N, C-alpha and C positions, 0 to 999 in steps of 0.2 A: 504494501498499499505506500503509495507517494503522494508526500504532499509542493502545496507551491503558496511561498510564506507571501504577503500583500498590507503592507503595513502605512500607519499616520510619520508622515516624513518628520513628526518634530514632537514627538508627545518620546514622554522619558517613560514612562506607563509605556508605550507600544512594544518598547524597546527591549524592556522591561517585560515583558507575556511571553513577545519571541522567543527571547533566549528559555524564559519554562516549556516553554511546547516543545520546543526543538527538540532540550532535551528531554522532556519525555519520552515521544518519536523515537524518540533515536534507542530511547534504552527498550524499547517493548518495540524494534527490527521496525521503524520503519524508515524509510528515505524523503529525503527531501529534496523535493526535485526545481532544479535550475532553472526552469520554465516550467510554463502555466498547460502546457501541452503536452508535456511528460507527466502532470501529474491527477490522480483520481480525485483530489478536491484542494478548494485555493481555500486558503482558508485568508482571512480578513480581519487587524487586530485596529481594531480605532472604534468610530461611528459610525452612526449615521452617510458618511460623503464617502468612508474610507471602501463601506460595505459594494457601497454604488458604483464606487469608481476602479474597485474590482472586477463587478460585473460587468464592463466593459473591455477586461485583459482575460477575463477567460469564460470558458465555456461549461465550466465545472460543476459539482454543487459548490455551495460558499458558508461555510462556516464559521460564523462572525464570531467576532469574541470584544466585547466591551473594554474600552480604555479608558476606562473618567466620564462617561460620558451620558449627557439623556440617553441615546441614543435603543432606534423602536430597533431596528434591522439588527444589532447584534442579540446571538441567544445566550454565550455565555458570558458569563460573568466571571470575573479573576478568582472568586475563593472557589467557583466550581469549574473550574480549566483542565485541573488531569484526571477527575472524573472523568466531565463530558466530551475526553479523546480520547478514554479508555473503553467510555460505551460504543465510543466511531469504532472505534478496531475491533470492538467486537459485533457491530452491527446494530448496533438499536438505540433506531433510531430514523427519525422520516425524513421527508421533503415535502417540504410546503414552494411548491409552482407558481410564482407569481408574473400574472403579464405585462406584458408591455408594451410599447409606442412608437410606429414607423413613421420616420419625422421628414419629409421630401418636399421638393420645392423648384424652384431655378433659385442659379446662381449659390446653392451650396451643395455640397451631398445628400444623401441619406444620412441618418441617425434613426437611434434606438433608445429611448428611454426610457429607465426604470420607474425613476418618479416625474416627471414631469417634462415641459415641454413648454417653452414660454415664452413672443414677443413682445415687448420693453423699450418703453424707450431709449436712447441712445444716451441721454442727457437731460438737460433741463425742458422743460415741457412735455407738452402731450403725445400723445401719436392718435391718427384716426385710424381706422382698420373696418374691415367689414365678417362679419363672420356667417360660415352657411354649411348647414349640415343638409347633406342626405341628395345635394344639392339646391336646395329648398332656403331663401337668406332669414339669419334667424336672426340677425342685428346689425346696426350700425352703432359702433364703439370711438369716442374719443375719450382715454383714458392712460394713462403710464405706464397699460400692457393688461393680457389677456393670459390665462395661465391653464394648460389639457392639461391635469393631473390624473396618476393612476391608480388604484384602489391605498397601494404602494404608499406612493406619492402626496395623499392625501393629511398624510401626520407633518409633512415638510413645506414646501412655501407656499404652495395653497391655503396650508393651515392658516398660518401667516396673516395671507391676505381675505379671513374673513370665510374660507373654504369651509365646508364641512368634513368631520373629519369621517372617512370610512372602512369599512371590514374588511382587508387588505385578502379576505379570501374570498367578496365579491369579486366581479367582472362590471366593472363603467369605468367611464370616463366624464369626468366634472371639469369644467370650464367655470372657471372661476377670475371673474374682470379685474384690476386693478386701480382704484383711484377712479373711477369712473368718472364723468360728465355727467352723471343723469340722474335721476331717479330710479330707476331699475337696475340694483349694485347685488343682485341673488347669484349665486350659485347657482349653474344648470348639470345636473347627473345626466348625462344621455346613456344609453347603450354601448356593449362593448362594440357590438356591432355599424357602429356609426361613422360616417365619412365624413369629417372637419377638414373645412376650404377654409385662409385666413386671405383678407384680396389685403392688403397694407396700400395703404395713402403716402403715408414716410418714414425715411429711411425708419427705419428698425433693426434693431437685438435682437437674434433669435438665440434661446436658452436652450439650452437639452442636457439637462441634468447639472444644470453650470457651466459645460462645455459652451462658449457666446463664440456667434459670426454673426457679422454686418450684416444686415440686404435692404440690399434698393428699396427706394418706392415703385411701386406697383408691382413688387414681388405675392407671389402667390403661398401661401403653405399647404402643407397637404397633411393633415394627422388622422389616422387611424392605428386599430387596433394590429400588433406584428404578431406573426406567428411567432414570433423568439417567444421564450417564457427564459426566467429566471427561476433557477433551485435552491434554496438554503434547508440547509440541515435541519433538524427541530428537534427531540425528545421529548414533550409533552402533547397533550392536549389540554395547557392550559387556551382555554375562551382567551378572545381576542378582546372582552371586558375585562377580564382581571390582568389582563399584562397592559393594557388601557391604565386601568385604575391606579398599578403599583410605580411607572413614568408619571401621572399625573399625582399620587397624592406628595 
């Protein structure tokens, strides 16, 4: 069994956890891979951002280890590290499958989002754009931006913009405007099969899981459910509500 490690670049706690994990695995006849394509699992040590970054680098099931953050995605806390790794070696774990979004359009390469895709103002002021769903015009916005999030991403940027918390096991796409200049500022939860297109009237900033690309005025951005999924290693049937309560209390 081989493990590839990806850690938060600046957290001292992450480096310490890496040493603990690598030592434990070596003592249990497991190998440390140099590249993700050589491994059976990817071990992401950090917070939600670290886990998301790892998901873009590896197609392996992800083992998330929390390095002193609020993180919703890492399932292993430092005090259960060795016990959790032992269970993985024994095969005593489950895999959770999370949906992702495909983001394509003019002027940039196709990308995949585990958390969210957002169109944002590149600086001061607002941007104007029209949102269509399944080729039907939904609304023309004047706003700081718009976030399209997966259920996994509902506890990220979308939540900070006033969006709902969505059970990550569900399948849906949530649209949340960012500081809209309108009386209609509610999020809209769509079917996972919805096809969303955003027609940008101004030069804007496209953010896909935090990776930013400038897009020109007149650009069209298409967002839909991707065929790709991300798998996470899990150890219990702890409900989403139980985990949410622990993180928010």
